[in-house]
LUMVEX-986078 format. One record per residue: x, y, z of N, C-alpha, C, O, CB in turn. Coordinates in steps of 0.2 Angstrom, whole numbers, plus 5000, padded with zeros to 4 digits. Glycine has a CB too. Layout:
<sites>
XYZXYZXYZXYZXYZ
...
</sites>
This chain:
<sites>
500751454865500851514861500251514856500151464852501551514858
499951574855499351574850499551564843500151594841499051634851
499151534838499351534831499351604828498951644830498851484828
499751614823499751674819499151674815499051624812500351684815
498751734814498151734811498351734803498851764801497751794812
497951704799498051694792498151754788498551764784497551654788
497751804790497751874786498451904787498651934782497151924790
498851894792499451924793500051874792500651894793499451954799
499951814791500451754792501051774786501651774787500151684791
500751774780501251784775501651854775502251854773500951774768
501351904777501551964778502151964783502651994782501152014780
501951924789502451914794503051874792503551884794502151884800
502951824787503551784785503951834781504551824781503251724781
503651874777504151924773504551964777505151974776503751964768
504251984783504652024788505151994791505752014792504152044793
505051924792505551884795506151874791506751874793505251814797
505951864784506451844779506851904778507451904777506151824773
506551964778506952034777507452044782507852084782506352084776
507352014788507752024794508351984793508851994798507452014800
508451944789509051894788509651944786509551994783508851844783
510251914787510851954785510851964778510451934774511451914786
511152024775511152044768511251984763511051974758511552104767
511751944765512051894761511451844759511551804754512651854764
510951844764510351794762509851824759509351794758510251764769
509851894757509251924755509151924748508651944745509251984758
509651914743509551924736509751864732510251834733510051974734
509251834729508551854730508251824736508551774738508151834724
507651844739507351824744506851774743506651764737507051884748
506751724748506251674747505551704746505451754749506151624753
505151674741504551704740503951654742503751614738504451724732
503751654748503251604750502551604745502451654743502951604757
502251544745501651544741501151574745501251584751501451474739
500651604742500051634745499651584749499651524747499651674739
499251604754498851564758498351524753498151464753498451604764
498051564748497551534744497851474740497551424740497251584739
498451484737498751434734498951374738498851324736499351454730
499251384744499451334748498851294750498851234749499751364754
498251314752497651284753497351254747497051194748497251324757
497351284742497051254736497351184734497051144732497051304731
498051184734498451134732498351074738498351014736499251154731
498251094744498251044749497551004748497550944749498251084756
497051044746496351014745496350974738495850944737495851074745
496850974734496850944728497050874727497150844721497250994724
497150844732497450774733496950724729496350724731497550754740
497250684724496750634721496650574726497050574731497150604715
496150534725495950484729496350424728496450384733495250474729
496650414722496950354720497750364720497950414717496750334713
498150324723498850334724499250344718499650394718499050274727
499050304712499450324706499350394704499750424701499250274700
498750414704498550484702498950534707499150594705497750504703
499050514713499350564718500150574716500350624716499350534725
500450524713501150524710501050584704501450624705501350454707
500650574700500550614694500450694696500750744694500050594689
499950694701499850764704500450794708500550854707499250754709
500850764711501350794715501850814709502150864710501750744720
501950774704502450794699502150854696502550904695502550744694
501550864694501250924692501350984696501551034694500550914690
501350974702501351024707502151054707502251114708501151004714
502551014707503351024706503351074700503751124700503750964706
503151044694503151084688502851154689503151194686502851044682
502251154692501951214693502351264697502251324696501251204696
502751234702503151274707503751304703504151344706503351224712
503851284697504451304693505051264692505551284690504651374696
504951194694505451144693505551134686505051104683505351094697
506151144683506251114676506251044676506351004681506951144674
506151014670506050944669506650904671506550854675506050934661
507250934670507850904672507950894680508450864683508450934670
507550944683507650934691507150884694507250874700507451004694
506750854690506250814693506450744691506550734685505550824691
506350694695506450624694505950584698505750594703507150604696
505850524694505350474697505750414699506050384694504750464692
505650384705506050324707505550274708505050284712506450334713
505550214704505050164705505050124712505550114714505150114699
504450114714504350084721503850034720503250054721504250144726
504049964719503549914719503149904726503449924732503849854717
502549884726502249864732502449804735503049774733501549864731
502149774740502349714743502049654740502349594740502049714751
501449664736501149604733501049624725501149684724500549574736
500949574720500849594714500149634713500049664708500749534709
499749634718499149664718499249744719498849784717498649644722
499749754722499949834724500149864718500549834714500549834730
499949924717500149964711500849984712501049994718499750024710
501249984706501950014706501850094707501450124703502349994700
502150124712502150194713502850224712503250184710501750214720
502950284713503550314712503650364717503250404719503550344705
504250374720504550434723504550484718504850474713505150424727
504350544720504350604716504850654719504750674725503650634715
505450664715505950704718506150764714506250754708506650654719
506150824717506350884714506950914717507050924723505850934715
507550924713508150944716508251014715508251044710508850904713
508451054720508651124720509451124721509651114727508251164725
509851134716510551134717510751194722510451244723510951144710
511351174726511651224730512351234728512651214723511551194737
512651274733513351294731513851234732514351234729513651344736
513651184736514051114737513551054735512951064734514251114745
513851004735513550934734513250904741512950854741513950894731
513350944746513050914752512250924752512050974750513350954758
511850874755511150874753510750884760510950854765510950814749
510150914759509650914764509050884761508750914756509550984768
508850834763508250804761507650824764507650824771508350724761
507050844761506450864764505850824761505750824755506350944763
505550784765505050744762504450734766504450744772505350674760
503850704763503250684766503050634761503250624755502750744767
502550584763502350534759501650544756501250574759502250464763
501650524749501150544745500550494745499950514743501450554738
500650434747500150384747499650384753499750414758500450314747
499050354752498550354757498250284758498350244754498050394756
497950274764497550214765496950214762496750274760497550194773
496550164761495850164757495350214761495050244757495650104757
495350214767494850264771495050334770495650354770494850244778
494550384769494650444769494950474763494950434758495050464775
495150534763495450574757496250574758496550594753495150634757
496550554764497250554764497550634764498050634762497550514759
497150674766497350744766497850764772498450784771496750794767
497650744778498150754783498750704783499250724784497750744789
498550644782499050584782499150564775498750514773498850524786
499550584770500050634772500150684766500650714765500750614774
499550694762499650744757499850814760500150854757498950754753
499650824767499950884770500650894770500950954769499650884777
501050834771501750844770502050844763502550874761502050784774
501750794759502050784752501850854748502350884745501750724749
501350884749501150944745501551004747501751044743500450954746
501651004754502051064757502751064754503051114752502051054765
503051004752503751004749503751044743504251074741503950934748
503151044739503151074732503151154734503451194730502551054728
502851174739502751244741503451274744503651324743502151244746
503751224747504451244750504951254744505351294744504651194755
504851204739505351204733505151274730505651314728505251144728
504551294729504351354725504651414729504951464726503551354724
504651414736504951474739505651474738505951534738504651474746
506051424738506751424739507151414732507751424732506951364743
506751394727507051374720507551434718508051414715506551374715
507451494718507951544716508351574722508751624721507451604713
508351544727508751574733509451534733509451474733508351564740
509951574733510651544734510651504741510551534746511251594733
510851444740510951404747511651364746511951354741510451344747
511851354752512551314753512351244751512851214748512851324760
511751214753511651144752511251134746510851184744511251124758
511251074743510851054738510251034742510350994747511151004733
509651044740509051024743508650974738508550984732508551074745
508450914741508050864738507350864741507250834746508450794738
506950884737506250884740505850824737505950814731505850954738
505450794741505150724738504550704741504450724747505650674739
504150674737503550634740503750564740503950534735502950654736
503750534746503850454746503250414745502750434747504150434753
503350364741502850314739502850254744503350244747502850284732
502250224745502050164748502350174756502650124759502450104745
502250224759502450234766501950184770502150154775502350304768
501350184768500850154772500950074771500650034775500150174769
501350044767501449974766502149954770502449904769501449954759
502350004774503049994778503650034775504150004775503149924778
503450104774504050144772504450124766505050134766504550154779
504150094761504450064756504750114751505350104749503950024752
504450174750504850224746505450254749505950264746504350284745
505350274756505950304759506550244760507150264759505850324766
506350184761506850134761507150124754507750114753506550064764
506850124749507050114742507550174741508150164738506550114737
507350234742507850294741508450284745508950294742507450364743
508450264751509050264755509450204752510050214752508850244762
509150144751509550084748509950104741510450074740509050024747
509650144738509950164731510450214731510750234726509350184726
510550244737511050304738511750274738512150314735510850334745
511850214740512550194740512850224746512650274749512850204734
513550204748513850234753514050304752513850344757514550194754
514250324747514450394745513850434745513850494748514750394738
513250414742512650454743512450464750512150524752512150424739
512450414754512250424761512650474764512450514768512350354765
513350474763513850514766513750594764513950634768514550504764
513350604758513250674756512650704759512650764758513250674749
512250664763511650694765511750714773511950674777511150644765
511650784774511850814781511250804785511350794791511950894780
510650804783510050804787509450784783509350804777509950864790
508950754786508350734783507750764787507650754793508250654782
507350804784506750844787506150814785505950814779506750914785
505750774789505150734787504550784789504550814794505150664791
504050774785503450814786502850764786502750734781503350874780
502550754792502050704793501450734796501450764801502350644797
500850714793500150734796500150804799500050814805500050684801
500150854794500150914797499450954797499050934793500650954792
499351004801498751034800498251024805497751054805498551034794
498350964809497750954813497850984820497350984824497750874815
498451004821498651044827499351054827499751054822498550994833
499651084833500351094833500551164830500151214830500751044829
501151164827501551114825501951084830502051124835502051144819
502151024829502550984834503150964831503250954825502150934837
503650944836504250904833504150834836503950824842504950934835
504150784832504150714835504750694839505250674836503950664829
504750714845505450714849505750654849506450654848505250744856
505450594851505850534851505950504844506250444844505450484856
505850534839505950514833506450564829506450564823505350504829
506750614833507150664830507850674833507850664839506750734829
508250704830508950714832508850774837508550824835509450724826
509250764843509150824848509450884845509150944847509650804854
510050884841510250944839509850984834509751044834510950944836
509550944829509050974824508450994828508251054825508950924819
508250964833507650984837507851054840507351094840507450934842
508351054843508551114846508651184841508451234843509251104849
508851164835508851224830508151244829507951304828509251204824
507651194828506951204827506651254832506351304831506551144827
506851234838506551274844506851354844506451394845506651244851
507451354842507751424842507451464836507351524837508451414841
507351424830507051464825506251484827506151544825506951414819
505851444830505251454832505251524837504851564837504951394835
505651514842505751564847505951634844505651684845506151554853
506351634839506651694836506151724831506051784831507251684832
505751684828505151694824504551714827504051734824505151644819
504451704833503851704837503251664834502751684833503651784838
503551604832503051554829502951494834503451474837503251534822
502351464834502251414839502651344837502751334831501451394840
502851314842503151244841503251214848503451244853503951254837
502951144848503051104854503351044852503251014846502351094858
503651004857503950934856503450894860503150904865504750924859
503350834857502950784860503250714858503650704853502250794858
503050664862503250594861502650554858502150564861503550564868
502750524853502350474850502650404849503150394846502050504844
502350354852502650294852502250244848501650254847502650264860
502550194845502250144841502050164834501650134831501650124845
502450214832502250234825502850234820503450234823501850304825
502750234814503350234809503250294805502750334805503350174805
503850314802503950374798504450374794504950334795504050444803
504450404788504950404783505650424785506150424781504750444777
505750454790506350474793506750414795507350414796506250514799
506450354797506750304800507250274796507850264798506250244802
507150254789507750234785508350274785508950254784507450224778
508250344785508850384785509150374792509750374792508550454784
508850374797509150374804509550304805510050304808508550374810
509250254802509550194802510250184799510650144801509150134799
510350234794511050234791511450294794511950314791510950244783
511250324800511650374803511550444801511850494804512250364803
511050454797510850524795510450564800509950534802510550534787
510650624802510250654807509550674804509450704799510550724810
509050664808508350674805507950714810508050714816507950614804
507450744808506950774812506250774808506250784802507150854813
505750754812505050754810504650804813504550814819504750684811
504350854809503850894810503150864809503050834804503850954806
502750864814502050834813501550884816501650924820502050764816
500950874814500350914817499850874819499250884817500150964811
499950814823499450774825499450764833499850734836499450704822
499050804836498950794844498750724845498350694842498450854847
499050704851498850634853498150614854497950564853499150624860
497750674855497050664856496650664849495950664850496850714861
496950674844496650674837496850624832496750634826496750744834
497050574835497250514831496750484827496850444822497650454835
496050494829495550474825495450504818495050484814494850484829
495850554817495750594811496150554805496050564799496050664811
496550514807497050474801496750404801496550374806497850484803
496850374795496650314794495950294795495750244797497050264798
495550354793494850344794494450394789494850434785494650364801
493850394789493450434784493450514787493250554783492750414784
493850524793493850594795494450624792494550684793493850604803
494850584788495450624785495250654779495250634773496050564784
495050714780494750764774494950834775495250854781493950754774
494950864770495150944770494850974776495151024779495150974763
494150964777493851004781494050994788493851034793493150994780
494450944790494650934797495350964798495650954803494650864799
495650994793496251034793496151104797495651134795496651044787
496551114801496551184804496951224800497651224800496851184812
496651264795497051294790497551344792498151344790496551334785
497351384797497851434800498451394803499051424802497551474805
498351344806498951294809499351274803499951274803498651234813
499051254797499451224792499851284789500451274787498951194786
499551344788499951404786500551414790501051434788499451464784
500351414797500951434802501551384801502051394801500751424809
501351314800501851264799502251274793502851274793501451194799
501951294788502351314782502851364783503451364782501851334776
502551414786503051474788503651454792504151474791502651524791
503451414797503951384802504551344798505151354799503651344807
504251294794504751244791505151284786505751274785504351194788
504851334782505251374777505851404781506351404779504751414773
505651444787506151474791506651424793507251444793505851514797
506451364795506951314798507451294792508051284793506551254801
507151284786507651264781508151314779508751294778507251244775
507951384779508451434779509051434784509551444782508051494779
508751424790509251414795509651354795510251364797508951424802
509351304794509751234793510351244788510851214789509251174792
510151274783510551284777511251314779511751294777510251324771
511251364784511851394786512051374793512551404795511751474785
511751324796511951314803512551274803512751234799511351264806
512951284808513551244810513451194815513851164818514151294813
512751184817512551144823512351074820512051034824512151184827
512251064813512051004811512550944813513150954811511951004803
512350894816512850844819513150804813512750804807512550804824
513650774814513950724808513550664808513150644813514650704810
513550634802513250564801513550524806514150514807513450534794
513150484810513350444816513550374814513750334818512850444821
513450354808513650284806514350264807514550204805513450274800
</sites>
């Protein structure tokens, strides 16, 4: 399926949203502009502590009030590793059932860390901005995870500190990983079948591209959630023949397929709206 052209993408997304039932229209989501989306994607600092501060700034810029943003300390593996923070912005819903949407904010030393994974962490702020004033059934927790590159430390810390009641409140976790180099894809062998099926229904109904693919031997911030029984799905944008773009000097903004990144944003936003009202989210399997 061909990618949606950038000149019409956001217009098309407004048309898709306007086609929702009346109960979901007031107020309607307001997607960020293509210029804003790409400018913020290109704005990733090169040092991980600065990326924490930048992500917090982007949530503030997106309209998150101070009380909606929290920082969760995440130590590294050694004393030499900087202490980073998970950056969390909470959008209240009609219930205390939660959908987590996250990507990791840290990078390896090589490259600029745009694709891996500022593309995901930054997109969470743009999703928050589009949904912040929209009535939703679920509470949404948008976040950038710290120290993913050291072994999923930020997502593990978040899950560990939830406690049994907190784990039970989370209906689904949507992970955004390495977006914009291709796709969008669902990491099929790392995603719940029911959540994946919803994604394909949304893509088909919206006439947006989506493929499933299998990637073996990799980790993702969805794993700690899956290990406690929370249904997860990972959207990624990394074709198997383009792995040279990550963990290398090629991980730069100029190697992002910008129209693909815009299309992925449109798809994930539509998916979150559908997930919020879906009756097909499976129960926690723990």
